[in-house]
N, C-alpha and C positions, 0 to 999 in steps of 0.2 A: 193099841186100843184107841188111844186118843186120836191118832191120825185117821183111823177108820171112821170114827164118829164125825170128824171134821169133813172128810171126803164126802160122806153121805148126806151131811146136813146142808152144805152149801148155803149157810145162813138160814133164812126162812123161805127161800125161793123154791127149793127142789124137794121132790118126794120120789125116791127111787126104790121103795119097798115093793115087794111082789104083789101087785093088785091089778085088777083088770084094766085100769086106765093106762094108756101109753105113757111111759116115762117122759117127763118134761112137758107133756102136753098141757098141763095146767097153766103154764106160762103163756100159752098161745091166746088165752082169753083176757090177758091183762090189757087195760086201756093204756094209752100213751101217758096219761097222768100218773097211773100206777107205776109204770116203768120208770118215770122220772123220780118218783118217790123212792124207788128201790135202787137209785143211783145209776141207772142206765144213761149213757151219753148218746145223743142223736148225731149221726153222721149225715148231714144234708146231701152231700155229694152222692153217697151211695144209697140214701134212703134207708138207713139202718139204725136200730138202737143196739148199743153194744155195752156189755158189762164185762170188765176184766178185773180179775183178782190175782195178785201175786203175793208170794210169801216174802215179806220184807226182810227176814233174816237171810233167806237164800240170796236175795239181791245184794245185801250188804256184804256178805262173804265173798261174792264174786268181785265186787269193787275192791275190797281189801286185798284179794289175791292178785289182782292186776297191779295195784299200787306197789305191792311188794316185789314186783319183777318176775313173778312166777307165771308160767303159761296158764292160760285159762280159756275154757270154752263154756258158754252159758249152759248150765244144767237146770232145767225148770224143776221146780218143786212139785211133789205129788199133790200139793194143795193148790197149785195154780190152775186157773181155768178161765175161759172166756165164753160168753153167751152172745150170739148174734141173732137178732130178729130182723129178717129182711122183708121189706114191704113191696107191694106192687102198686098198681094204679088204684085210685080212690081209697087209699088207706087200707087196702086189703092185705092180709098177711101172706107172704109167699113161702117163707121157710123159717125154721128155727134151727140154729146150729149150736151145739155144745162142743167146745174144744177143751180137752183135759188130758191129764197125764197119769191119773190114778188107776192102777190095775184093779183095785177093789171096786171102783165105780164101773169099770168095764165088765167085771165079773157079775156085778149086781144086775146090769142090763141083760147079760147073757142068761142069768137065772130067770129074769122076767120073761124072756123069749121062750125058754124051755117050759116054764110053768103054764104058759098060755098056749102051749102046743103049736107054736109057730115054726114053720120050716123055712128059714130064709134061703134065698139063692146066694151061694157063696162063690167067690172068685178071688184070685190073688196072683201076684207075681213078685218074686223076690222078697222085698221088705214090706210089701203092702198086702193087706188082707181086707176084703170088702164083703159085707153081708147086706142084702137088700130084702125087704119084705113090705107087704101092704097090710095095714091095720086100720080098721074103721075109716076107710076111704082115704087114708093118708099113706103116702109112700115114705119109707124110712130107709136110711142108709147108715150103717155103722162101719167105720173105716179105722183100721189100725196100721200105723206105719212105724217101723223101726228106724230110729235116727242114731247113726253111729258116728262118734267123733273120734277120728283117727289119732293114734299116738304120734309122738314126734313133733307136736306143735311147740315152737320155741319162741321165747320172749327174752329180750335182752334189756338190761339197764346199764347204768354207768359202772356198776360194781360187779355184776355177774350175769351169766347166761344160764337160764334154766330151761329144762325140757320136760314136757308133760309126757312121760313114758308109759302111761297106763291108758288103754282104750276105755272110753266112757260111752255109754249108750242109754237111751231112754225110748219109750214108746209114746208116740203122739196119737191120741184117739180123737176121732171126729164123728159126732152123732148128729144127723140131720133129719128133720121131719119136713117133708114137702107137702104143701097144701094143694098143689096143682095150679096155683096162680103164678103167672110169670113175674119175675122181679122187674121193677121199673125204677130207673133213676138216670140222671145225666151220665154217670159213670158206666152203667150197663149199656146205655144206648151207644156210647163211644166204643165200648168193647165189642159189641155186636157188629158195628160198622167195620172195625178192624178185621174181625173174623170173616165177614162177607168179602172184604177186599182181598184178603189172603186166599180165600177159596177161589175167587175169580181169577187170581194169578196162578192157580194150580199148586199152591203151597199145601203141605201136609196139614191135616186137621188135628186139633188137640185130641189126645186120647180120651178125655172125658166126654167129648162130643160124639165119639164113636162107640162109647160103651152101651 
């Protein structure tokens, strides 16, 4: 119960209960001053405001496991999440992306979709599942990706060799609201130039560009 409450609260920023307003869309109206007050960090190179929260206990346990000589692969906590606000030209918002690992939060968004009679376009292949829909002139994408950490990872120290013999897995969820404004930054300009150069050379396009 405690984990569920924490997942849905996301401090004072988020409201994921089933109501007409698109989940997370309240954050799109925050000024840059308000974002800074809420501890967002500005990435000037990418023209983004980013908020990242990690479970301190989870991080500490990972470090202690590594120091003990046992094999370890990072397992994000269900409480971990990141929020990215991408801007375009003239301080216009391009997109809002929420990255999280909580199944409860994913199910809450699914409930909102169902209760608002939205029929998303669904696709997927292998470990990735994608849902897309339009709401109130905004384009929304909800992506889930299974991340599997294989067994047999081995770590050695001066006293022993240990093997992580149990497969571990988690699901990475990405929820993005697009406003229709193109992202703009030094980084995006360079990335687009690389794509154009590769396309001119006849190299294969990225799958996301073809979707």
